MARPA-692744 format. One record per residue (C-alpha): x, y, z. Coordinates in steps of 0.05 Angstrom, whole numbers, plus 5000, padded with zeros to 4 digits. Layout:
XYZ ...
//
This chain:
586966147000 593866306974 594966706909 599166406852 606566406870 604766506946 607165956990 605465757060 610565847117 613165197145 610765067214 615065207276 616464467283 618464447212 623164987219 626064697281 627164047242 629764417176 635164797222 637364147258 638263747194 641964347168 646864357219 648063677210 645363457284 641162867307 635062997354 639462697411 645563177396 640063787396 637263467459 643763457492 645964167474 639564447500 638963997563 631963717543 629362997532 629862737457 622362657465 621463387473 624963557414 620763067376 614363357403 616964067384 618763817309 611963477306 607964077328 605863687392 608664217433 611864897424 618465117455 618665717502 621466317481 627966217519 628265537487 626965817415 632866337433 637565737454 635765357388 636965917344 643266007379 645365267379 643865197302 645865857280 639666047251 636166727252 631366747315 625767157277 626166647220 625766027270 619966407311 616066677260 618366377192 619867107175 626667367142 632166947127 634666307155 641266537172 643267187201 648767597168 655567517213 656568017262 664167957259 668967777208 670667007207 677766867198 680466157186 684065867246 690465757205 692266057134 696765427119 690465147087 689665737044 696765687009 697165426940 702164866931 706664856870 705064346818 
//
């Protein structure tokens, strides 16, 4: 049993669903991105089937989540960026006079 304050990790299927929804993707969009049937995504999210390690890697890349979190429920959902992110244009960052 769990001690006070300890929480159960969401299942792999639940983590896939959380990451997909967090990325603003539909099941159909994820299935298209991964070249998998929508029913396959549904089976994964409902814990009726498990994705392969290759699929887990592709899901984490597609949804921009930490592969370790996705596969095992450990660590942070998002990895630290490996490079500096710069805006495509600094125009939107300029302050317009009132």
